[in-house]
C-alpha positions in Angstrom: 107.2 102.4 57.6 104.3 103.7 55.5 100.8 103.1 56.6 99.4 102.1 53.2 101.8 99.2 52.9 101.4 98.3 56.5 97.7 98.2 56.2 97.9 95.7 53.4 100.3 93.6 55.4 98.7 93.8 58.8 98.2 90.3 60.3 94.5 89.6 60.6 94.8 87.6 63.8 96.4 90.5 65.6 93.5 92.7 64.8 91.0 90.2 65.8 92.6 89.7 69.1 93.0 93.4 69.8 89.2 93.7 69.2 88.5 91.0 71.7 91.0 92.0 74.3 90.5 95.7 74.4 86.9 95.8 73.3 86.9 98.7 70.9 84.1 100.9 72.1 83.7 103.9 69.8 80.6 103.6 67.6 81.5 104.2 63.9 79.2 104.4 61.0 79.9 102.6 57.8 79.7 105.9 55.9 83.0 107.0 57.5 84.8 104.3 55.5 84.3 106.3 52.3 87.5 108.2 51.3 89.2 109.8 48.3 91.8 108.2 46.1 94.9 110.2 46.9 96.8 108.9 43.8 94.0 110.2 41.6 94.5 113.6 43.2 98.2 113.9 42.7 99.4 116.8 40.6 101.3 116.1 37.3 104.7 116.4 38.8 103.9 114.0 41.6 102.2 111.5 39.2 105.4 111.6 37.0 107.5 110.9 40.0 105.3 108.0 40.9 105.3 106.6 37.4 109.1 106.8 37.4 109.3 105.0 40.7 107.3 102.0 39.6 108.8 101.7 36.1 110.6 98.4 35.5 109.5 96.7 38.8 109.4 93.0 38.1 105.9 91.4 38.0 104.4 94.7 39.0 101.0 94.1 37.3 98.7 91.2 38.3 97.4 89.4 41.4 96.9 85.9 40.1 99.7 83.7 38.7 100.5 80.1 37.8 104.0 78.8 38.4 105.3 75.5 36.9 108.5 73.6 37.3 109.0 70.0 36.1 105.9 68.2 37.4 105.2 70.9 40.0 102.4 73.4 39.8 101.5 76.4 42.0 98.6 78.9 41.7 99.5 82.1 43.5 96.9 84.6 44.7 97.8 88.0 46.0 95.3 89.0 48.7 93.9 92.1 50.4 93.4 91.5 54.1 90.1 93.4 54.6 86.6 92.8 53.3 85.3 93.9 49.9 82.4 92.5 47.9 84.7 92.3 44.9 86.4 89.3 46.6 83.4 87.3 45.3 84.8 87.4 41.8 88.0 85.8 43.0 86.1 83.1 44.9 84.1 82.3 41.9 87.3 81.8 39.8 89.5 80.0 42.4 87.0 78.4 44.8 86.5 75.3 42.6 90.3 75.0 42.2 90.6 75.1 46.0 88.1 72.3 46.3 90.3 70.0 44.2 93.7 71.3 45.4 96.2 69.2 47.3 96.4 72.0 49.8 96.1 75.7 50.4 99.1 77.6 51.7 98.6 80.9 53.6 100.7 83.2 55.7 99.0 81.9 58.9 96.5 79.1 58.9 93.7 78.5 61.5 96.1 76.8 63.9 98.7 79.5 63.7 96.1 82.2 64.1 94.5 80.5 67.1 98.0 80.1 68.7 98.8 83.8 68.1 95.5 84.9 69.5 95.9 82.8 72.6 99.5 84.0 73.1 98.4 87.6 73.0 95.6 86.9 75.5 97.9 85.0 77.8 100.8 87.5 77.6 99.7 91.1 77.3 103.3 92.1 77.2 103.4 91.1 73.5 101.4 94.2 72.7 101.9 96.3 75.9 105.0 97.6 77.6 104.2 97.2 81.3 107.7 98.2 82.6 109.3 100.8 80.3 108.5 104.5 80.0 105.1 105.3 78.7 104.5 106.9 75.3 103.6 110.3 76.9 107.1 110.2 78.4 108.7 109.3 75.1 106.8 111.6 72.8 106.8 115.4 72.7 103.7 116.8 74.3 102.2 117.8 71.0 102.9 114.5 69.4 101.3 112.6 72.3 98.2 114.8 72.1 97.9 113.9 68.4 98.4 110.2 69.1 95.9 110.0 71.9 93.3 111.9 69.8 93.9 109.7 66.8 93.7 106.5 68.8 90.7 107.8 70.6 88.9 108.1 67.3 89.5 104.4 66.9 87.9 103.6 70.2 91.1 103.1 72.2 91.5 105.1 75.4 94.6 107.1 76.1 95.5 105.1 79.2 95.7 101.9 77.1 97.6 103.6 74.3 100.2 105.0 76.7 101.5 101.5 77.3 101.2 100.0 73.9 104.2 98.9 71.9 105.1 101.7 69.4 105.0 99.4 66.4 101.4 98.4 67.2 100.4 102.0 67.7 101.8 103.0 64.3 99.9 100.1 62.7 96.6 100.9 64.4 96.8 104.5 63.4 97.1 103.4 59.7 93.7 101.8 59.9 90.5 103.8 59.6 88.1 103.8 62.5 85.4 101.9 60.5 87.8 99.1 59.6 88.5 98.6 63.3 84.9 98.7 64.1 84.3 96.0 61.5 86.7 93.7 63.2 85.4 94.5 66.6 81.8 93.6 65.6 82.6 90.5 63.6 85.8 89.2 65.1 87.1 88.8 61.5 88.6 91.1 58.9 86.5 89.6 56.1 89.7 89.6 53.9 90.3 87.4 50.9 92.7 85.2 52.9 90.0 84.4 55.4 87.4 83.7 52.6 89.8 81.3 50.8 90.5 79.5 54.1 86.7 79.2 54.8 86.3 77.7 51.4 89.1 75.2 52.0 87.6 74.2 55.3 84.2 73.5 53.7 85.9 71.3 51.0 88.2 69.6 53.5 91.3 70.9 51.6 94.3 70.9 54.0 95.6 74.4 55.0 99.2 74.9 55.8 101.2 78.0 57.0 104.1 79.5 55.2 105.7 80.8 58.4 105.6 80.4 62.2 102.8 81.8 64.2 105.0 84.3 66.0 106.4 86.0 62.9 104.5 89.2 63.6 106.5 89.9 66.7 109.9 89.0 65.3 109.5 91.6 62.6 110.1 94.4 64.9 112.9 93.0 67.1 116.1 95.0 67.2 114.6 98.4 66.6 116.2 101.2 68.6 114.1 103.3 70.9 114.4 106.2 68.5 113.3 104.0 65.5 110.3 102.9 67.5 109.2 106.5 68.2 109.9 107.5 64.6 107.5 104.9 63.4 104.7 106.7 65.4 105.8 110.2 64.3 105.9 109.2 60.7 102.4 107.7 60.9 100.7 110.8 62.4 100.1 112.9 59.2 98.4 110.2 57.3 96.4 108.9 60.3 94.1 111.8 60.1 93.2 110.7 56.5 93.1 107.0 57.1 89.8 106.6 55.1 91.5 108.3 52.1 94.5 105.9 52.5 92.1 103.0 52.7 90.4 104.0 49.5 93.7 104.6 47.7 95.0 101.2 48.8 92.0 99.2 47.8 91.8 100.9 44.4 95.4 100.1 43.7 94.7 96.5 44.7 91.7 96.0 42.5 93.6 97.7 39.6 96.1 94.9 40.2 99.0 97.4 40.5 99.9 97.1 44.2 103.5 98.3 44.0 102.1 101.7 43.1 100.8 102.0 46.6 104.2 101.3 48.1 105.9 104.0 46.1 103.0 106.4 46.7 103.6 106.0 50.4 107.2 107.0 50.0 106.3 110.1 48.0 103.6 111.1 50.5 106.1 110.6 53.3 108.6 112.9 51.6 106.0 115.7 51.5 104.0 115.2 54.7 105.9 113.3 57.4 108.2 116.1 58.5 111.1 113.7 58.4 114.3 114.2 56.3 114.3 112.4 53.0 117.2 110.2 54.0 115.4 109.0 57.1 112.3 108.1 55.1 114.4 106.1 52.7 116.0 104.3 55.7 112.5 103.5 57.0 111.5 102.1 53.6 114.6 99.9 53.3 113.9 98.6 56.9 110.2 98.0 56.1 110.8 96.3 52.8 113.6 94.1 54.2 111.8 93.0 57.3 108.2 92.8 56.2 108.7 91.6 52.6 112.1 90.6 51.3 113.3 88.3 54.1 109.9 86.7 54.4 109.6 86.2 50.6 113.0 84.4 50.6 111.9 82.2 53.5 108.7 81.2 51.6 110.3 79.7 48.5 111.3 76.4 50.3 107.8 75.7 51.7 106.2 76.6 48.4 108.5 74.3 46.5 108.2 71.5 49.1 104.4 71.6 49.0 104.3 71.5 45.2 106.9 68.7 45.1 104.9 66.6 47.6 101.7 67.2 45.7 103.3 66.1 42.4 104.8 63.0 44.1 101.3 62.0 45.5 99.8 62.4 42.0 102.5 60.2 40.5 102.1 57.6 43.1 98.4 57.1 42.6 97.0 58.7 39.5 93.9 56.5 39.9 93.2 57.6 43.5 89.5 58.0 44.4 90.4 61.2 46.3 90.0 64.0 43.7 92.4 66.1 45.7 95.4 64.0 44.6 96.0 66.3 41.7 99.5 67.7 42.1 98.2 71.2 42.5 98.9 73.6 45.3 97.3 77.1 45.8 99.1 79.7 47.8 97.4 82.9 49.0 99.3 85.8 50.7 99.5 89.6 50.8 99.7 91.1 47.3 102.8 93.2 48.1 104.8 89.9 48.3 104.3 89.2 44.6 106.2 92.0 42.8 109.7 93.4 43.1 113.3 92.2 42.6 112.9 90.1 45.8 109.2 89.4 45.3 108.0 85.8 45.4 107.4 85.8 41.6 110.9 86.9 40.7 112.4 84.6 43.2 110.5 81.7 41.8 111.5 82.6 38.3 115.2 82.8 39.3 114.7 79.3 40.8 113.7 77.9 37.4 109.9 78.2 37.6 107.9 79.4 34.6 105.4 82.1 35.5 102.1 82.8 33.7 99.7 85.6 34.6 96.1 84.4 35.1 93.8 87.0 33.7 90.8 87.9 35.9 89.1 91.3 35.4 88.0 92.7 38.7 85.2 95.3 39.1 86.5 98.9 39.4 84.0 99.7 42.1 82.3 97.8 44.8 78.6 97.3 44.3 
């Protein structure tokens, strides 16, 4: 599973809890967050391969959409899970709509995040393997040295890493040290999801979750021991350039072309992971199926149910004093869930919804 896509999809609550449980200690300056855009540095042949890979992907461009079916209305917002000052433009546009919405749907709302956080505090085994062989025993000596050094740069000591679940190690290695320090210092990622929920709480707009609180853990059930270790090995080459990956990711997001980062990760893996091409393709199929496609399909029912209930409330009392009875639902979730054959937008269209892209020009650079 490629780090760029994982970084976009990483659950904010898990990071917040990790910061509080393990107390990330390494001081990291904000300047270390600056990286290079790796897509911009691709040679012509690589760029041509990337362009071919993203050609024809349904709903590839755009982060903000309106969906309508009968009397139902959804506003869909693709989010980036870490802080950026350019989120202010999104809040300026959609904040007033949240104030008047019937509800805000997110991947995990405050109640689900609190339950997830408490579960990880109460049961360290969710993130740590207390009984099985340690990672130094499962990895080759050179691989373990690289892993321990990489995680040490993120403030996580080797004795802690040695017992961590492989899926969590691979995810943590995909994050730059300064990103982790940000979470450790604030207890929040500062991502667009959180900002939209903060706005909803201020305006008393109800917040509901699209999926159960423990979805994060079910994603990785059933992996073989070899697949678990392969996740770590595949993550190592890019982990040393995590700030560059972060810059590449955020640029693709604000250019509203997020599927490009997914395919870039595949091409980068072909060249730098050291794994055979067929194994990389297998990883991508697994990652896309588990982290996106299956979840996207499971979200269509709650999205539709919420929009239907909002429309019914509007029809029942059009003269209600509560301005929130407007038949309008806003849904905000990771941007990689929007495009693709089995993306949320294409699934909604196949279910009879009419999709309209909402134009919002985002700044190319953060101020």
